[in-house]
N, C-alpha and C positions, 0 to 999 in steps of 0.2 A: 353749271353749264359753262363751257369755254367760249371765248370770243369768236373763234373760227367757226365753231358749231352754230352759234347764233347767227353769224353772218350768212352761213350756208342756208340756214332755215329761213331767214328773211328773204334772201335772193330767190330761193325756191318758191316761197309763197308768193312773191311779187310776180315771178314769171308765170306761175300757175294762174293767178288771178287775172293778170293781163291777157294771157292766152285765152282764158275762159270768156272774158269780156269781148274780145275780138271775135271769137268763134260764135258767140251768141249774137253779136251784131251782124255777122255774115249770114247766119241762119235767118235772122229777121228779114234782111233784105231779100234773100232768095225766096223765103216763104211768101212775102208780100208780092214779089214779082210773079210767082207761080199762080197767084189768085187775082192778079190785076185785071185780067181780061173779062171777068164776069162778076157781077154783083151777087153776093150770097143770096140764096133763094128767100130767106126770111126778110130781106130788106129790098127785094126787087121792085116792090110797089112804091116804096117811100124814097129811095135813093137812086138817082140815075147813074149811068155808067160814067159820065164825065166827072161827077162828084166823087164817085168811088175811086176813080183813077187819080184824081187830084189828091185824095187822102193817101193813096198808096205812094205817090211820088213825094208828097210832103214828108211822110214818115220815113221813107227811104233816105231822103236828103238829110234829115236830122240824124238818122242812124249813121250815115256815112261820116257826118261831122263828128259824131261821138267816137268813131274809130280813130281819127286823128287826135282827138282830145285825150283818149285813153293812152295812146302811145306817148303823147307829150307829157301827160301826168306821170307816167312811169319814169321817163327820162328826167323829169324835174325832181322827183323823189330821190332817184339815185344820185343826182347832182348834189342835192342838199345833204344826203347822208354819206354814202360811201365815196362820193366825189369830193367831199371835204367842204361843202358849202357852209354847213352849220359850224364846223370847226373854224373856218375862216371868220365867220361872223362873231363867234365866241371870242376869238383872239382880238378882233377889232373892238368889241365891247369892253374887254379888259384894259385895252390900251387907251380907250377914249374916256371911260367913266371910272371914277373912284368909288362912287356909291354902289354897293353890291346889288341893291334893289334895282337901280337903273341899268346895271349890267345885264341882269336877267330879263327885264322888260324889253330892253333895246334889241336883244337877240330875237325874241319872239315877234316883236313888232316888225323888225327888219324882214324876217321870213314871210310874214303875212303880206307886207307891202310888195316885196319882190314877186311873190306868187300871184298876187292880184294883178300886178302890172303885166306879167307874162301871160295871164289868162285873158286879158282884154281883147286881143285879136280874135279869139274864139267867140267871145260875147258879141263883138261887133259884126262878125261874119254871120252869126246866128240871127241877130236882130235885123241887120240892114241888107243881108243877102238872102238867106233862107226864108225868113218871115216875110220879107218884102216881095220875094219872087212869087210867093203864093197868096199875096194880097192881104196879109195879116198885120204887118207892121204899120203903125201910125205914129211911131215915135220919131222925133227929129233928133239930130245930133246934139242940138242945144239942150233938149230935154234929157237926153241920155247923160250928158255931162253934169247937168243940174242934179239929177238923181244920184250920180256918183259922189258929188260934193256933199250932198245931204247925208248919204250913207257913211262917208268918212267922218263927218261931224258927229253923227250918232255913235259911231264906233269909239271916237275919242271921249265923248261925254259919258257913255254908258259902259263901253267895253274896257277902257283903260282903268277906271277905278276898280272894276271887278277883277281884272288881271292883277293889279297891285295887291288887292285884298287876298286873293288866292295865294300869291307868292308869299305874302307875309304870314298867312296861316300855315303854309307848308313849312316855313322856317321856324315859327315860334311855338307851334302847338304840339310838338313832340311826335311820338310814334302814331298817335291817333289823329293826326292832322286831317286825314281824309274824311273823318266824320264832320269836322268843322267846315271843311271846304264844301262837302255835300250839302250841309245846312245852308250855307251861303248861296250855293248854286240853285237849290230849290227855291229859296226866298227870292232870288233875282228873277227866276223864270216866272214865278207867280206874280211878282210885281209887273213884269212885262205884259202878262195877260190882262192885268187891270188897266195899265196906262196905254196900251197899244191903240184901242179904238179912238180915244179922245186926244191923244198927244202925238203919237207916232204916225199912224196911218194918214191923218190929215196933212202931214208934211209932203206927202207924195200924190194924194188924190183929193178931189173935192167930194164931199158927201152931203147930199141934199135929202131932206125928208121926202118920203114917197108922196107925190102930189095926187095921184089917181085915187080919189075917194072911194070909188066902187071897188077897185082892187084892194085898197086898204081894208075895207070892210070884210071882204072875202078872207084876207089873210088874218085879220083879227079873230074872225069866227073860227078859222082853222086852229089858231094858236090856243084859243079858249078850249076847244075840244081836246087838244093835246096837253093842256095844263102847262103851257109855256108862257112865260112873261119875258119881255125884253125892254131895253131902254129906248127902242124905236126902230122904225123901218127906214132904211136909207138906200139911196141910189148912188152908185159910185161912177165917176166918169172914166170907166175903163177904156172907153173908145179912143181916148187921147193917146194911148200907147199901143193898143192892139184891138183887132176886131173879134178876138176870142171872147166868149161869154161865159159867165159863171155866177154863182150865188154862194154865200157862205155865212156862217156865224162867226163872230169875233167877240173877244172879251170874256169876262168871267164874273160870276155873281151878278151884282146889280149893273155891271157895265156891259152885259150881253146886248148885242145888237145884231140885227139881220141886215145883210148888205146884198143888194142886187147890182150886177153890172148893168149899165144902161143898155149895152148890146143885147143882154138877155131879155130884158123887158120888151125890146123892139121886135123880138123874134117869136116869142112864145105867146100862146093864148092864155087868158086868165086861168082856165082849167089846168093847163100845163104848168103854169107858174105855181099854182096850188100844189100840184103833185111834186114838183121839184123841191118846194119848201117843206112838204111833208116828209120827203126823204131826209132833208137836213134835220128836221125835228125828230126823225127816227134815231139819228145819232145821239141826240140829246136824251130821248126817252130810254134808250138802251145804255146810257151812260158810257158811250164809246169814248168821248173826249176825256172823261175822268179816268177811264181804264188806260187810255194811251198815255196820259200824263203820269199815272202811277207806274206804269211799265217803264217809261222813259227814266223816271227818277230812280226806280229800283236798279235799272241797268247802269245808270251813271254811278250809283253807289258801288256796284261790283267793279266797274272800271277804275274808280278811284282807289279802291282797296288793292286791286291788281297793280296799279301804278306805285302804290306805297311799297309793295314787295319788290318790284323791279328796280326802283330807283336806288336801292342800296347795293346793287350789284354792278361792278365795273364792266362786266361783259355786256350789259345792256347798252351802255354808252359806246364802248369801244367796238362792239359788234355792228354798230350803225355809223361808224366812221368818226366818232367823237372821242378824242384822246383825253379822257378825264377819269379820275378815280374819285368816287364820291366820299371815300374815307378821308381824303386829304385835301380835296378841292373846297373852294368857298361854298358854303351851304346854299346860298341863294342862287349862285350860278348853276350848281348841279341840279337843284330842284327845278329851275326854269328850263334847263336843257332836257331834263327828264320829262317834264310836262309837254314840251314841244315835240320831242321824239315820239313819245307814246301816242299822242293823238295824230301824228303824221302817219305812223305805220299801222295804227289800229285798223283802218279800212282794208289793208292788205290781208290781215289775218281773220277778219270777220266777214268777208264778202260771201263766203259759202253759206253763211247763215241767212243771207238776204231773202231767199225764198220763204223762210219761216215768217219773217215780218211782213212780207208781201201777202202771204196767205192769210195772216191775221187781219190785215187791212181789208182784203177782199171779202173775208167773212163778215166783217162789220158792214160793208157795202150791201151785201145780200140781205142782212138783217134790217138795214135802213130801208131798202126797197120793199121788203115785206111789210114793214110798218106803214110806208106810204101807200101801199096797195090796200091796207085796211082803212086808212083815213080818207083816201081819195080813190079815183078810178085808176086801176092799174094800166088801162089803155092810154090814159092821159100821160102817165109817167113814161110809158113806152114811146109814145109819139114825141114827147119832149126830149128824151134821150136820143132818139134818132136825129132830131133837128140839131142837137148839140154835137153829136158825132159828125154830122154833115157840116155844120158851120165851123167847127174847130178842126176839120179835116183829120179826124181821128180814124185810123185805119180800122176796118171791120175784120181784117184777117191777120192779126199779129201771130207770130210764131208762138206756139204754146209754151215752149221752154223759155224763150226770151221773156214772155209775159210773166212766167212764174218768178222770175228774178226781179223784174223792173216795174211791173204794173201793180199799182196800189188799188186799182179798180178792176172788176172783172171784165174780160173781153166782151164786146158788144153782143155777140151771139149768145153767150152764156147768160148775160144779164137779161136780155129780152126774153129768152126762153124761160128763165126763172119767173119773170113777171107774167108771162102768158098762162102760167099754171095757177095764178092767183084768181 
């Protein structure tokens, strides 16, 4: 492939992907607006018109913000690639550092830092304007900054050694470096699954053992019926950041724990909490988490193999605005730039596959709902879901095509209809 041909392919894919994202966002806004005046019949008794319109307006506001974010991301990617941003950072690293490993790491870190800083205004607007306007944000600016500092420290402590290890393996392990890197990547992610509940999550939230003995007995009985064991039941102070509610499993093996947002426990009845937990247990029983992990690891292996093929070709670099020939350039610098470029442009070429992953996720949600309906009352799960949709201002009327790309959970009407058949 020639440099000019790959550049044309990249620009065409970027324009197609960006145009599709914008079109889907506009469809979503128009579809929600068209159904804003009336609550869908299946929910007319549980959700009033005011709540329905709040959800419509909240979803539309977030979607409008995503339009600006999409255009900005396209511009930033072009600036880094064809605009010469990465080339300039590469030249700076060569002039600043004599160690080849530091040259490679510095370019990647610089791009990540610049990207993160440029994205801060969108995060601030989302949190302190959109979320606040609809009564969801509980985070202060001080807490936001504290979270950011903790995130940076974690990235330095965990991410930097991983990056150094990956670049070293890419340089030293010959043509099959991608197998070694994949092994390290898998090991790193499994390690995170083990340490996250006890070491990482508590840095951001407080986790208290569930105090309600009656509720605890109900949950223990449900877990015994389902054959599930965990290291404990915990309540997280999610309300200090947001009024959104949720529940989830975290950890792996003996570190598995069940976590409830305090906002969730305040809103649902014990029967509804049972049903929500049974849904999460359905993911465990159907081995959805393991399947997703295996799928992710398999996909990462394919991507690393593909990167190994591309990084030997000068057109890959030059077609993305980086004037380097891997045959004569310093090996560490070329591998670092290849790693950076590949994962920056990968979403451009893979976006059209997103409906497949969304479908796969929604299929798992239906299966977990079915399992919950077997272990508890399907009506309790339905009423819990309605409350969660209402409390989280989740629109009941998303555009079907938009949902097929972005929604990992089935739309409300499909999900409730599926449960009513149980």
